[in-house]
FIVEXTOR-208993 format. One record per residue: x, z, y of N, C-alpha, C, O in turn; residue number from 1. Coordinates in steps of 0.001 Angstrom, whole numbers. Layout:
# FIVEXTOR-208993
+---------+---------+---------+---------+---------+---------+---------+---------+---------+---------+---------+---------+-----+
:     n_x :     n_z :     n_y :    ca_x :    ca_z :    ca_y :     c_x :     c_z :     c_y :     o_x :     o_z :     o_y : num :
+---------+---------+---------+---------+---------+---------+---------+---------+---------+---------+---------+---------+-----+
:       X :       Z :       Y :       X :       Z :       Y :       X :       Z :       Y :       X :       Z :       Y : NUM :
...
+---------+---------+---------+---------+---------+---------+---------+---------+---------+---------+---------+---------+-----+
//
This chain:
# FIVEXTOR-208993
+---------+---------+---------+---------+---------+---------+---------+---------+---------+---------+---------+---------+-----+
:     n_x :     n_z :     n_y :    ca_x :    ca_z :    ca_y :     c_x :     c_z :     c_y :     o_x :     o_z :     o_y : num :
+---------+---------+---------+---------+---------+---------+---------+---------+---------+---------+---------+---------+-----+
:   -3693 :  -20735 :   -7572 :   -4260 :  -20588 :   -8750 :   -4498 :  -19276 :   -9713 :   -3480 :  -18671 :  -10051 :   1 :
:   -5705 :  -18816 :  -10155 :   -5814 :  -17251 :  -10614 :   -5169 :  -17593 :  -12276 :   -4221 :  -16989 :  -12777 :   2 :
:   -5861 :  -18576 :  -12855 :   -5456 :  -18719 :  -14175 :   -5494 :  -20415 :  -14582 :   -5801 :  -21384 :  -13888 :   3 :
:   -5072 :  -20324 :  -15925 :   -5171 :  -21807 :  -16318 :   -6281 :  -22664 :  -16347 :   -7276 :  -22193 :  -16898 :   4 :
:   -6370 :  -23819 :  -15890 :   -7805 :  -24572 :  -16067 :   -8026 :  -24926 :  -17352 :   -7158 :  -24793 :  -18214 :   5 :
:   -9393 :  -25485 :  -17626 :   -9478 :  -26240 :  -18940 :   -8703 :  -27250 :  -19298 :   -8452 :  -27349 :  -20500 :   6 :
:   -8196 :  -28134 :  -18462 :   -7193 :  -29279 :  -18646 :   -5914 :  -28707 :  -19214 :   -5401 :  -29213 :  -20212 :   7 :
:   -5341 :  -27569 :  -18545 :   -4054 :  -27073 :  -18983 :   -4152 :  -26405 :  -20237 :   -3193 :  -26566 :  -20991 :   8 :
:   -5278 :  -25551 :  -20710 :   -5625 :  -25142 :  -22015 :   -5566 :  -26407 :  -22793 :   -4569 :  -26512 :  -23507 :   9 :
:   -6311 :  -27268 :  -22811 :   -6412 :  -28471 :  -23700 :   -4845 :  -29024 :  -23883 :   -4449 :  -29282 :  -25019 :  10 :
:   -4090 :  -29175 :  -22891 :   -2760 :  -29631 :  -22996 :   -1832 :  -28781 :  -24015 :   -1182 :  -29312 :  -24915 :  11 :
:   -1858 :  -27388 :  -23752 :   -1076 :  -26481 :  -24612 :   -1582 :  -26390 :  -25761 :    -816 :  -26090 :  -26676 :  12 :
:   -3012 :  -26618 :  -26062 :   -3384 :  -26665 :  -27407 :   -2917 :  -27891 :  -28493 :   -2537 :  -27854 :  -29663 :  13 :
:   -3125 :  -28943 :  -27570 :   -2629 :  -30379 :  -28089 :   -1081 :  -30187 :  -28485 :    -629 :  -30487 :  -29590 :  14 :
:    -391 :  -29685 :  -27507 :    1173 :  -29551 :  -27880 :    1354 :  -28692 :  -29161 :    2101 :  -28950 :  -30104 :  15 :
:     526 :  -27618 :  -29017 :     873 :  -26619 :  -30157 :     432 :  -27144 :  -31544 :     963 :  -26712 :  -32567 :  16 :
:    -486 :  -28023 :  -31569 :    -953 :  -28814 :  -32864 :      46 :  -29658 :  -33184 :     405 :  -29751 :  -34358 :  17 :
:     649 :  -30408 :  -32163 :    1810 :  -31258 :  -32544 :    2961 :  -30809 :  -33192 :    3541 :  -31279 :  -34171 :  18 :
:    3246 :  -29690 :  -32408 :    4551 :  -28944 :  -32780 :    4239 :  -28169 :  -34143 :    4978 :  -28383 :  -35104 :  19 :
:    3299 :  -27384 :  -34246 :    3200 :  -26680 :  -35518 :    2413 :  -27316 :  -36592 :    2476 :  -26886 :  -37744 :  20 :
:    1698 :  -28288 :  -36275 :    1202 :  -28937 :  -37394 :    -309 :  -28385 :  -37703 :    -648 :  -27263 :  -37327 :  21 :
:   -1055 :  -29124 :  -38305 :   -2636 :  -28747 :  -38599 :   -2613 :  -27514 :  -39774 :   -3541 :  -26718 :  -39916 :  22 :
:   -1481 :  -27518 :  -40512 :   -1605 :  -26407 :  -41514 :   -1255 :  -24900 :  -40926 :   -1884 :  -23872 :  -41178 :  23 :
:    -155 :  -25024 :  -40125 :     218 :  -23742 :  -39624 :    -432 :  -23142 :  -38302 :    -214 :  -21994 :  -37916 :  24 :
:   -1194 :  -23986 :  -37704 :   -1872 :  -23539 :  -36446 :   -2865 :  -22723 :  -36611 :   -2927 :  -21750 :  -35860 :  25 :
:   -3911 :  -22923 :  -37661 :   -4843 :  -21805 :  -37827 :   -4150 :  -20489 :  -38263 :   -4628 :  -19452 :  -37802 :  26 :
:   -3171 :  -20406 :  -39026 :   -2455 :  -19066 :  -39432 :   -1961 :  -18354 :  -38204 :   -2001 :  -17129 :  -38087 :  27 :
:   -1459 :  -19239 :  -37225 :    -591 :  -18528 :  -36150 :   -1830 :  -18069 :  -35099 :   -1871 :  -17025 :  -34449 :  28 :
:   -2677 :  -18991 :  -35118 :   -4045 :  -18278 :  -34138 :   -4441 :  -16963 :  -34662 :   -4456 :  -15995 :  -33901 :  29 :
:   -4783 :  -16843 :  -35975 :   -5221 :  -15798 :  -36571 :   -4317 :  -14619 :  -36215 :   -4879 :  -13586 :  -35852 :  30 :
:   -3035 :  -14647 :  -36273 :   -2051 :  -13796 :  -36261 :   -1891 :  -13459 :  -34884 :   -1377 :  -12373 :  -34616 :  31 :
:   -2261 :  -14238 :  -33958 :   -2170 :  -14037 :  -32527 :   -3436 :  -13059 :  -32023 :   -3362 :  -12119 :  -31232 :  32 :
:   -4609 :  -13559 :  -32715 :   -5666 :  -12721 :  -32511 :   -5551 :  -11447 :  -32738 :   -5753 :  -10624 :  -31845 :  33 :
:   -5173 :  -11076 :  -34100 :   -4750 :   -9792 :  -34589 :   -3993 :   -9119 :  -33563 :   -4470 :   -8208 :  -32887 :  34 :
:   -3079 :   -9460 :  -33467 :   -2053 :   -8873 :  -32491 :   -2594 :   -8620 :  -31219 :   -2287 :   -7517 :  -30767 :  35 :
:   -3309 :   -9320 :  -30515 :   -4103 :   -9352 :  -29048 :   -5037 :   -8082 :  -29301 :   -5067 :   -7143 :  -28506 :  36 :
:   -5843 :   -8130 :  -30545 :   -6636 :   -6990 :  -30965 :   -6142 :   -5734 :  -31028 :   -6671 :   -4797 :  -30431 :  37 :
:   -5096 :   -5624 :  -31752 :   -4080 :   -4231 :  -31998 :   -3602 :   -3774 :  -30343 :   -3653 :   -2595 :  -29994 :  38 :
:   -3216 :   -4701 :  -29557 :   -2992 :   -4397 :  -28188 :   -3771 :   -3878 :  -27479 :   -3442 :   -2940 :  -26752 :  39 :
:   -5033 :   -4383 :  -27524 :   -6291 :   -3885 :  -26827 :   -6582 :   -2494 :  -27333 :   -6949 :   -1666 :  -26499 :  40 :
:   -6478 :   -2176 :  -28450 :   -6832 :   -1022 :  -29220 :   -6048 :     239 :  -28535 :   -6559 :    1221 :  -27997 :  41 :
:   -4647 :     -70 :  -28709 :   -3647 :     659 :  -27891 :   -3734 :     863 :  -26778 :   -3546 :    2010 :  -26372 :  42 :
:   -4041 :    -149 :  -25914 :   -4357 :      14 :  -24475 :   -5559 :     939 :  -24383 :   -5446 :    1837 :  -23549 :  43 :
:   -6699 :     892 :  -25085 :   -7990 :    1673 :  -24908 :   -7549 :    3104 :  -25229 :   -8099 :    3969 :  -24546 :  44 :
:   -6748 :    3473 :  -26050 :   -6144 :    4679 :  -26468 :   -5533 :    5450 :  -25379 :   -5764 :    6625 :  -25092 :  45 :
:   -4636 :    4546 :  -24749 :   -3669 :    5156 :  -23786 :   -4552 :    5340 :  -22583 :   -4375 :    6355 :  -21909 :  46 :
:   -5435 :    4523 :  -22252 :   -6345 :    4678 :  -21207 :   -7283 :    5860 :  -21459 :   -7466 :    6645 :  -20529 :  47 :
:   -7912 :    6066 :  -22671 :   -8693 :    7285 :  -22948 :   -7637 :    8665 :  -22641 :   -7983 :    9664 :  -22010 :  48 :
:   -6610 :    8491 :  -23109 :   -5588 :    9636 :  -22865 :   -5319 :    9936 :  -21790 :   -5204 :   11141 :  -21570 :  49 :
:   -5106 :    8959 :  -20664 :   -4732 :    9113 :  -19356 :   -6193 :    9558 :  -18547 :   -6331 :   10176 :  -17492 :  50 :
:   -6923 :    9150 :  -19212 :   -8405 :    9809 :  -18291 :   -8411 :   11264 :  -18764 :   -8790 :   12066 :  -17911 :  51 :
:   -8083 :   11737 :  -19894 :   -8261 :   13172 :  -20194 :   -7178 :   13714 :  -19417 :   -7551 :   14681 :  -18752 :  52 :
:   -6042 :   13439 :  -19283 :   -5122 :   13964 :  -18688 :   -5449 :   14188 :  -17066 :   -5209 :   15296 :  -16586 :  53 :
:   -6029 :   13072 :  -16181 :   -6458 :   13343 :  -15129 :   -7526 :   14166 :  -14715 :   -7548 :   14749 :  -13631 :  54 :
:   -8496 :   14220 :  -15652 :   -9456 :   15186 :  -15681 :   -9006 :   16811 :  -15847 :   -9422 :   17754 :  -15175 :  55 :
:   -7982 :   16840 :  -17003 :   -7327 :   18348 :  -17161 :   -6767 :   18541 :  -15800 :   -7134 :   19590 :  -15271 :  56 :
:   -6023 :   17841 :  -15146 :   -5343 :   18132 :  -13859 :   -6011 :   18418 :  -12830 :   -5692 :   19287 :  -12019 :  57 :
:   -7211 :   17558 :  -12762 :   -8295 :   17728 :  -11627 :   -9090 :   19243 :  -11911 :   -9407 :   19963 :  -10964 :  58 :
:   -9307 :   19542 :  -13048 :   -9886 :   20969 :  -13208 :   -8857 :   22073 :  -12975 :   -9179 :   23151 :  -12475 :  59 :
:   -7665 :   21792 :  -13334 :   -6754 :   22829 :  -12930 :   -6838 :   23051 :  -11410 :   -6894 :   24200 :  -10971 :  60 :
:   -6847 :   22089 :  -10677 :   -6566 :   21972 :   -8973 :   -7797 :   22636 :   -8442 :   -7719 :   23510 :   -7579 :  61 :
:   -9263 :   22112 :   -9092 :  -10282 :   22437 :   -8454 :  -11201 :   23358 :   -9480 :  -11957 :   22839 :  -10301 :  62 :
:  -11052 :   24673 :   -9343 :  -11535 :   25498 :  -10367 :  -13172 :   25309 :  -10162 :  -13605 :   24837 :   -9111 :  63 :
:  -14016 :   25698 :  -11204 :  -15438 :   25550 :  -11695 :  -16246 :   26231 :  -10348 :  -17207 :   25675 :   -9817 :  64 :
:  -15733 :   27408 :   -9938 :  -16188 :   28073 :   -9091 :  -16641 :   27489 :   -7707 :  -17180 :   28174 :   -6838 :  65 :
:  -16384 :   26240 :   -7603 :  -16542 :   25455 :   -6248 :  -15645 :   25696 :   -5212 :  -15712 :   24898 :   -4277 :  66 :
:  -14785 :   26630 :   -5131 :  -13996 :   26712 :   -4060 :  -12673 :   26146 :   -4281 :  -11966 :   26578 :   -5192 :  67 :
:  -12274 :   25170 :   -3477 :  -10885 :   24563 :   -3611 :   -9769 :   25279 :   -3051 :   -9687 :   25558 :   -1855 :  68 :
:   -8892 :   25582 :   -3939 :   -7769 :   26228 :   -3880 :   -6935 :   25787 :   -2585 :   -6319 :   26583 :   -1877 :  69 :
:   -6994 :   24593 :   -2404 :   -6404 :   23952 :   -1381 :   -6881 :   24272 :     -26 :   -6198 :   24428 :     986 :  70 :
:   -8324 :   24356 :    -177 :   -9017 :   24641 :     918 :   -8928 :   26126 :    1528 :   -8865 :   26376 :    2732 :  71 :
:   -8932 :   27013 :     545 :   -8591 :   28319 :    1054 :   -7076 :   28406 :    1552 :   -6685 :   29112 :    2482 :  72 :
:   -6393 :   27667 :     864 :   -4842 :   27596 :    1534 :   -4909 :   27232 :    2849 :   -4404 :   28019 :    3650 :  73 :
:   -5532 :   25980 :    3374 :   -5589 :   25371 :    4501 :   -6381 :   26360 :    5688 :   -6087 :   26424 :    6882 :  74 :
:   -7463 :   27094 :    4977 :   -8086 :   28140 :    6058 :   -7247 :   29084 :    6376 :   -7360 :   29551 :    7510 :  75 :
:   -6317 :   29556 :    5588 :   -5498 :   30713 :    5821 :   -4377 :   30380 :    6618 :   -3743 :   31280 :    7170 :  76 :
:   -3999 :   28963 :    6764 :   -2964 :   28202 :    7352 :   -3497 :   28183 :    8834 :   -2865 :   28542 :    9828 :  77 :
:   -4605 :   27763 :    8795 :   -5388 :   27617 :   10275 :   -5353 :   28837 :   11046 :   -5009 :   28928 :   12225 :  78 :
:   -5827 :   29988 :   10105 :   -5903 :   31309 :   10734 :   -4479 :   31931 :   11332 :   -4402 :   32676 :   12309 :  79 :
:   -3532 :   31523 :   10638 :   -2186 :   31785 :   10893 :   -1729 :   31095 :   12029 :    -943 :   31670 :   12782 :  80 :
:   -2129 :   29865 :   12285 :   -1468 :   29002 :   13355 :   -2562 :   29641 :   14396 :   -2084 :   29612 :   15530 :  81 :
:   -3629 :   30101 :   14378 :   -4159 :   30573 :   15559 :   -3718 :   31975 :   16320 :   -3758 :   32277 :   17513 :  82 :
:   -3260 :   32745 :   15096 :   -2504 :   33725 :   15443 :   -1175 :   33730 :   16107 :    -735 :   34531 :   16932 :  83 :
:    -543 :   32523 :   15509 :     885 :   32361 :   16280 :     519 :   31818 :   17494 :    1313 :   32016 :   18413 :  84 :
:    -394 :   31236 :   17715 :    -628 :   30606 :   19242 :    -724 :   31591 :   20111 :    -144 :   31565 :   21196 :  85 :
:   -1607 :   32734 :   19640 :   -1752 :   33713 :   20487 :    -584 :   34737 :   20766 :    -511 :   35456 :   21763 :  86 :
:     349 :   34686 :   19689 :    1479 :   35511 :   19972 :    2572 :   34781 :   20882 :    3326 :   35376 :   21651 :  87 :
:    2544 :   33564 :   20701 :    3524 :   32489 :   21373 :    2790 :   32717 :   23070 :    3582 :   32842 :   24004 :  88 :
:    1256 :   32755 :   23353 :    1091 :   32970 :   24747 :    1294 :   34156 :   25229 :    1485 :   34253 :   26441 :  89 :
:    1300 :   35394 :   24355 :    1737 :   36762 :   24895 :    3384 :   36637 :   25259 :    3833 :   37121 :   26298 :  90 :
:    4190 :   35961 :   24321 :    5646 :   35844 :   24625 :    5769 :   35096 :   26070 :    6512 :   35566 :   26933 :  91 :
:    5060 :   33992 :   26279 :    5201 :   33391 :   27396 :    4825 :   34200 :   28605 :    5537 :   34159 :   29609 :  92 :
:    3779 :   34906 :   28555 :    3454 :   35761 :   29539 :    4572 :   36741 :   29852 :    4980 :   37010 :   30982 :  93 :
:    5025 :   37253 :   28672 :    6237 :   38370 :   28967 :    7300 :   37723 :   29737 :    7783 :   38254 :   30737 :  94 :
:    7695 :   36516 :   29261 :    8962 :   35741 :   29864 :    8303 :   35393 :   31322 :    9173 :   35419 :   32192 :  95 :
:    7324 :   35152 :   31701 :    7050 :   34956 :   33112 :    6893 :   36407 :   33765 :    7270 :   36404 :   34937 :  96 :
:    6510 :   37437 :   33386 :    6753 :   38723 :   34132 :    8316 :   39037 :   34395 :    8673 :   39541 :   35460 :  97 :
:    9163 :   38735 :   33437 :   10552 :   39086 :   33598 :   10909 :   37958 :   34815 :   11448 :   38391 :   35834 :  98 :
:   10665 :   36784 :   34729 :   10861 :   35799 :   35720 :   10704 :   36424 :   37209 :   11515 :   36470 :   38134 :  99 :
:    9225 :   36940 :   37098 :    8804 :   37186 :   38494 :    9560 :   38458 :   38824 :    9826 :   38484 :   40026 : 100 :
:   10024 :   39586 :   38125 :   10770 :   40589 :   38527 :   12264 :   40219 :   38975 :   12791 :   40866 :   39879 : 101 :
:   12868 :   39286 :   38404 :   14010 :   39033 :   38846 :   13905 :   38255 :   40202 :   14850 :   38478 :   40958 : 102 :
:   12938 :   37375 :   40673 :   12854 :   36940 :   41990 :   12452 :   38076 :   42900 :   12808 :   37949 :   44071 : 103 :
:   11717 :   39258 :   42550 :   11207 :   40221 :   43469 :   12312 :   41228 :   44000 :   12227 :   42031 :   44929 : 104 :
:   13303 :   40979 :   43206 :   14622 :   41797 :   43926 :   15180 :   42689 :   42510 :   16062 :   43503 :   42786 : 105 :
:   14901 :   42649 :   41503 :   15579 :   43261 :   40210 :   14587 :   44096 :   39684 :   14909 :   44538 :   38582 : 106 :
:   13406 :   44496 :   40119 :   12588 :   45628 :   39243 :   12205 :   46628 :   39779 :   12183 :   46567 :   41009 : 107 :
:   11771 :   47886 :   39157 :   11405 :   49024 :   39947 :   12232 :   49935 :   40414 :   11884 :   50563 :   41414 : 108 :
:   13485 :   50201 :   39801 :   14447 :   51341 :   40460 :   15286 :   50639 :   41375 :   16078 :   51349 :   41994 : 109 :
:   15300 :   49541 :   41585 :   16456 :   49093 :   42549 :   16106 :   49518 :   44082 :   17078 :   49748 :   44801 : 110 :
:   14947 :   49628 :   44585 :   14795 :   49784 :   46047 :   15462 :   50994 :   46644 :   15626 :   51145 :   47854 : 111 :
:   15882 :   51956 :   45593 :   16203 :   53473 :   46395 :   17439 :   53459 :   46583 :   17901 :   54491 :   47070 : 112 :
:   18335 :   52406 :   46300 :   19726 :   52325 :   46616 :   20241 :   52539 :   47829 :   21455 :   52447 :   48010 : 113 :
+---------+---------+---------+---------+---------+---------+---------+---------+---------+---------+---------+---------+-----+
//
């Protein structure tokens, strides 16, 4: 069940009337209503402040010029990664050359001994 049904609310109100009496029940209902209004005002204020903070943070992350700093950073990381992969392939080719020289008898100057 999501919330109290009509019957449950009626039972609670009847118990409140019996316990508090007909004189005090309207006073308490008014004070509860005022308290709930105050809580709602505070909640709305906090929600407005939170929205302002979120907007300020969002504005500091995404500049008004349209370019996202994170997007620029990602582009530079991608270009660095592609440069790094070409360096890795060059290193791997150099390692293969060294292995081939080792299998052929040791390299250039070893055949004259």
